[in-house]
C-alpha positions as CSV (number, residue, x, y, z in Angstrom):
1,M,12.1,52.4,75.5
2,L,13.5,49.4,74.7
3,A,17.4,49.2,74.4
4,M,19.9,46.5,73.7
5,S,22.8,47.1,76.7
6,V,26.0,45.7,77.1
7,P,26.4,45.3,80.6
8,E,30.0,44.6,80.9
9,P,32.8,43.3,78.7
10,R,32.2,39.7,77.7
11,K,28.5,39.6,78.7
12,P,26.1,39.1,76.2
13,I,24.1,42.0,75.0
14,E,20.5,42.3,76.9
15,P,17.0,44.0,76.5
16,V,16.6,46.5,79.0
17,E,14.1,49.1,79.7
18,R,15.3,53.0,79.8
19,P,13.6,56.1,80.0
20,V,13.3,58.0,76.7
21,P,15.9,60.8,76.7
22,E,15.3,64.5,75.9
23,P,17.5,66.2,73.8
24,G,19.7,68.6,75.2
25,R,21.3,72.2,73.8
26,G,22.5,71.3,70.2
27,E,21.0,67.8,70.2
28,V,18.3,65.8,68.3
29,R,16.5,62.7,69.3
30,I,16.4,60.1,66.6
31,R,13.4,57.7,66.5
32,V,15.7,54.8,65.3
33,H,14.4,52.9,62.5
34,A,17.6,50.8,61.8
35,C,21.2,50.0,63.3
36,G,23.8,48.2,61.4
37,V,26.0,45.7,63.4
38,C,29.7,46.6,62.8
39,H,32.9,44.5,63.9
40,S,34.0,47.5,65.7
41,D,31.1,46.7,68.3
42,H,33.4,44.2,69.5
43,F,35.2,47.1,71.0
44,V,32.5,47.5,73.5
45,T,31.7,43.9,73.9
46,E,35.1,42.6,74.8
47,G,36.0,46.0,76.5
48,L,38.9,46.8,74.2
49,W,38.4,50.8,74.0
50,P,40.2,52.6,76.8
51,G,37.9,54.6,79.2
52,L,34.7,52.7,78.2
53,R,31.7,53.0,80.8
54,Y,28.9,50.4,81.3
55,P,26.4,49.6,80.8
56,R,26.5,50.8,77.2
57,I,23.9,50.9,74.4
58,T,26.4,50.5,71.3
59,G,25.5,50.7,67.5
60,H,27.2,53.6,65.3
61,E,25.2,52.8,61.7
62,V,22.1,54.2,62.7
63,A,19.2,55.6,60.2
64,G,16.0,56.8,61.4
65,V,13.6,60.0,61.7
66,V,14.4,63.2,63.8
67,D,11.7,63.2,66.9
68,A,12.4,66.0,68.8
69,V,14.9,69.2,68.8
70,G,16.8,70.4,71.6
71,E,17.5,74.1,71.8
72,H,20.0,75.8,69.2
73,V,19.1,73.3,66.9
74,V,19.0,75.0,63.4
75,R,19.9,72.8,60.4
76,L,17.3,69.7,61.3
77,A,13.4,69.4,62.1
78,V,11.1,67.0,63.4
79,G,10.6,64.4,60.5
80,D,13.8,64.7,58.8
81,R,15.4,61.4,57.7
82,V,18.6,61.3,59.0
83,G,21.8,58.9,60.2
84,V,24.7,58.9,62.8
85,G,27.9,57.0,62.1
86,W,31.2,56.5,64.1
87,H,31.7,60.1,64.4
88,G,29.5,61.3,67.4
89,G,30.6,64.9,67.7
90,H,33.4,67.4,68.1
91,D,34.3,70.3,70.3
92,G,35.4,72.9,67.5
93,T,38.4,74.1,69.6
94,C,41.3,71.7,69.5
95,A,44.2,72.1,66.9
96,A,42.4,69.3,64.8
97,C,39.0,71.1,64.8
98,L,40.7,74.4,63.9
99,R,42.2,72.8,60.8
100,G,38.6,71.2,60.1
101,Q,39.6,67.8,60.8
102,F,36.6,67.2,62.9
103,I,37.2,63.4,62.6
104,H,40.6,63.5,64.7
105,C,39.0,66.0,67.2
106,E,41.0,65.7,70.4
107,R,37.9,65.2,72.6
108,A,35.7,63.6,69.9
109,E,32.7,61.4,70.9
110,I,32.0,58.0,69.3
111,T,28.7,56.9,68.7
112,G,28.2,53.6,70.6
113,L,31.6,54.0,72.6
114,T,31.9,57.2,74.6
115,R,27.8,58.0,74.3
116,D,25.0,55.6,73.7
117,G,24.4,54.5,70.1
118,G,21.5,53.1,68.1
119,Q,20.5,49.8,69.4
120,A,17.4,51.3,71.2
121,E,14.2,52.8,70.3
122,F,15.4,56.3,70.6
123,M,18.9,57.6,70.8
124,L,20.4,61.5,71.3
125,A,22.9,62.9,68.9
126,P,24.6,66.2,68.3
127,E,23.5,68.2,65.4
128,V,26.8,68.5,64.3
129,A,27.2,64.7,63.8
130,V,24.1,64.2,61.6
131,A,23.6,63.6,58.3
132,R,20.3,63.6,56.1
133,I,19.5,60.5,54.2
134,P,18.4,61.1,50.8
135,D,14.8,60.3,49.7
136,G,14.9,56.9,47.7
137,I,17.3,55.0,49.9
138,E,15.5,52.5,52.5
139,L,16.7,53.3,56.2
140,A,17.8,49.8,56.7
141,E,19.9,49.9,53.7
142,A,21.1,53.4,54.3
143,A,22.5,52.3,58.0
144,P,25.7,50.4,56.7
145,L,26.4,53.4,54.5
146,L,26.9,55.6,57.9
147,C,30.3,53.4,58.7
148,A,31.2,50.8,56.1
149,G,29.9,53.1,53.1
150,V,31.5,56.3,54.2
151,T,34.8,54.5,55.3
152,T,35.4,52.9,51.9
153,F,33.9,55.9,49.9
154,N,36.4,58.3,51.5
155,A,39.3,56.2,51.4
156,L,38.7,55.9,47.6
157,R,37.9,59.4,46.8
158,R,40.6,61.1,48.8
159,S,43.4,58.7,47.1
160,D,45.5,59.8,44.2
161,A,43.7,57.4,41.8
162,R,41.4,58.8,39.1
163,A,39.2,57.7,36.7
164,G,40.7,55.0,34.4
165,D,43.2,53.9,37.0
166,L,43.7,50.4,38.4
167,V,42.4,50.1,42.0
168,A,42.1,46.7,43.7
169,V,39.7,45.8,46.9
170,Q,40.6,43.4,49.2
171,G,38.1,41.3,50.8
172,L,34.2,40.8,49.9
173,G,32.7,41.1,53.1
174,G,30.7,44.2,54.8
175,L,33.4,46.6,54.0
176,G,34.4,45.1,50.7
177,H,31.3,44.3,48.8
178,L,30.6,48.0,49.2
179,G,34.3,49.3,48.3
180,V,33.9,47.4,44.9
181,Q,30.8,49.2,44.4
182,Y,32.2,52.4,44.8
183,A,35.4,51.5,43.0
184,R,33.5,50.6,40.0
185,A,30.9,53.8,40.3
186,M,34.1,56.0,40.4
187,G,35.5,54.9,37.0
188,F,38.4,53.0,38.4
189,E,39.3,49.4,36.4
190,T,38.3,47.5,39.5
191,V,40.0,44.4,40.8
192,A,38.2,42.3,43.7
193,I,40.7,39.9,45.7
194,A,39.2,37.5,48.0
195,R,39.6,33.7,49.0
196,G,37.6,31.0,46.5
197,E,36.9,30.8,43.1
198,E,33.1,30.6,44.1
199,K,33.3,34.5,44.7
200,A,34.1,35.3,41.1
201,A,30.6,35.5,40.3
202,L,29.6,37.6,43.2
203,A,32.6,39.8,42.1
204,R,31.6,40.6,38.9
205,E,27.8,41.1,40.1
206,L,28.9,43.8,42.1
207,G,30.8,45.3,39.4
208,A,34.8,44.1,39.3
209,H,36.3,43.9,36.1
210,H,38.8,41.2,37.4
211,Y,38.8,38.9,40.1
212,V,41.8,37.6,42.0
213,D,41.3,34.1,43.9
214,S,44.0,34.5,46.3
215,Q,44.1,30.8,47.2
216,R,45.2,30.1,43.7
217,E,47.5,32.7,42.7
218,D,49.3,35.6,44.1
219,P,47.5,38.6,44.0
220,A,50.4,41.0,43.8
221,A,51.8,39.2,40.7
222,R,48.4,39.4,39.1
223,L,48.0,43.0,39.8
224,Q,51.6,43.5,38.3
225,Q,50.3,41.8,35.0
226,L,47.7,44.2,34.8
227,G,50.0,47.4,35.1
228,G,50.3,47.8,38.9
229,A,47.7,49.2,41.0
230,R,47.4,52.8,41.8
231,A,45.4,51.9,45.2
232,V,44.7,48.8,47.0
233,L,42.0,49.2,49.5
234,A,42.2,46.6,52.3
235,T,39.2,45.5,53.8
236,A,39.5,42.1,55.4
237,P,41.3,42.7,58.8
238,A,44.1,39.9,58.2
239,A,47.9,41.1,58.4
240,A,49.2,38.3,56.4
241,A,47.0,38.7,53.7
242,I,47.2,42.7,53.4
243,A,50.8,43.2,53.7
244,P,52.0,41.1,50.7
245,L,49.8,43.5,48.6
246,V,52.4,46.2,48.8
247,G,54.2,44.3,45.9
248,G,51.2,44.6,43.7
249,L,51.1,48.5,43.7
250,G,52.4,50.5,40.8
251,V,55.0,53.7,41.0
252,E,53.6,55.9,43.7
253,G,50.7,53.4,44.5
254,T,49.0,53.7,48.0
255,L,47.9,50.7,50.2
256,L,44.8,52.2,52.0
257,I,43.9,50.4,55.3
258,V,40.2,50.5,56.5
259,A,40.4,47.0,58.3
260,A,42.1,46.6,61.6
261,P,44.1,43.6,62.2
262,F,45.6,43.6,65.7
263,E,48.7,41.8,64.7
264,P,51.7,43.4,63.3
265,M,52.2,43.6,59.1
266,P,55.7,42.9,58.0
267,V,56.4,45.1,55.1
268,G,59.8,45.5,53.4
269,A,61.2,49.0,53.2
270,I,62.6,48.3,49.6
271,D,59.3,47.5,48.6
272,L,58.5,50.9,49.6
273,I,61.4,52.7,48.5
274,A,61.6,51.2,45.3
275,R,58.6,52.5,43.7
276,D,57.8,55.3,45.8
277,R,54.8,53.4,47.5
278,R,52.8,54.5,50.6
279,I,50.7,52.9,53.2
280,Q,48.2,54.9,54.8
281,G,45.3,54.2,57.0
282,W,42.0,55.6,56.7
283,S,39.0,56.6,59.2
284,S,35.9,56.9,58.7
285,G,34.3,60.4,58.2
286,T,32.0,63.4,59.2
287,A,28.1,63.7,59.0
288,A,29.2,65.8,55.7
289,D,31.2,62.8,54.4
290,S,28.3,60.3,55.4
291,A,25.8,62.6,53.5
292,D,28.3,62.6,50.2
293,A,28.5,59.0,50.6
294,M,24.8,58.3,50.5
295,A,24.1,61.0,47.8
296,F,26.8,59.3,45.4
297,A,25.5,55.9,46.6
298,Q,22.0,57.0,45.5
299,R,23.0,58.4,42.1
300,A,25.2,55.4,41.4
301,G,23.1,52.6,42.4
302,V,25.6,51.6,45.0
303,R,23.7,49.3,47.6
304,A,24.2,47.7,51.0
305,W,23.5,44.1,50.8
306,I,21.8,43.4,54.4
307,E,20.4,40.8,56.5
308,R,17.6,41.9,58.8
309,F,17.0,41.3,62.5
310,P,14.7,42.6,65.0
311,L,15.9,44.8,67.8
312,R,15.8,42.1,70.5
313,D,18.0,39.7,68.5
314,A,21.0,42.1,68.9
315,Q,23.3,39.4,70.2
316,A,22.3,36.8,67.6
317,A,23.0,39.5,65.1
318,F,26.3,40.1,66.5
319,E,27.3,36.5,66.9
320,H,26.1,36.2,63.2
321,M,28.4,39.1,61.9
322,M,31.2,37.9,64.0
323,S,31.1,34.5,62.2
324,G,31.7,35.9,58.9
325,R,28.7,34.6,57.8
326,A,26.5,37.6,57.4
327,R,25.9,38.6,53.5
328,F,27.1,41.1,53.9
329,R,25.9,43.4,56.8
330,A,23.4,42.6,59.6
331,V,21.3,45.3,60.5
332,L,18.6,45.6,63.5
333,E,15.2,46.8,62.3
334,V,13.5,49.0,65.3
335,V,10.8,50.0,63.0
336,P,10.4,48.0,59.8
337,Q,10.2,50.2,56.7
338,R,9.8,49.6,53.1
339,L,9.9,52.2,50.4
340,P,7.0,52.1,47.7
């Protein structure tokens, strides 16, 4: 099979030929149709994740069709349309798993990091990490919902915000454009925060009720004018842009961080104490969460906006994504598919 491999840190992704893998006990083999390119892929390309082994096939936004099943696979069958995200499996025995918190398994597998991912014609995945993709969603458009989609969906639905509450989404990139759509579909009064007045029309097309140009006005002050946000979803990894948003939260409001800036965020303790505010990080989700995110997206009309690249152009797609020019997710098409 053709696979796109990272040979070692800071080396370009390169095409290689690998044997088609055979599924083991509890595994399925997926004929990959599409694989999204995520900012987190740079953990592999730059060697930033502890204990990485090379060469490594990256990619954790995988959509395809079950091609073969191993022993003791009971839920999936050949021909099923499926997807795999960041969560690549759990042991089921650690303290987190025994509490049902599989995403926090002490020995969790991560697709495209601790095991080979979806930038290949075929990949293996544990059945427990695989979600069914609803009919009616094109596989290339489903791929980003396995990471960017489930992450923003989960953070919003697990927040304290309820329909009618003011919710802001910072950033209109790969995560943010889905976050705005999910927030609107969940019934929130939705505010989009980004840089530049030219993004106002885009924000409203995505469903935002309000747009705040952070270059022209103070987002926190604007949120307070609107009554104070019950939640702010931070999707653009810039500490200097995220930290001041605490001031835009209402009483008991929460700053939900799904982006990952590497620099520290300066936040004043009084800003938290004065109104019982919180800052919370949020990870992605399990296969069950991904299934929920896709089912909700299908019912509510939430769609990933994508740019398509052939599998062999994985390096070009990665560079395009890292440059910030992608609108809004770059997706590698391994087997092009269009729904009728």
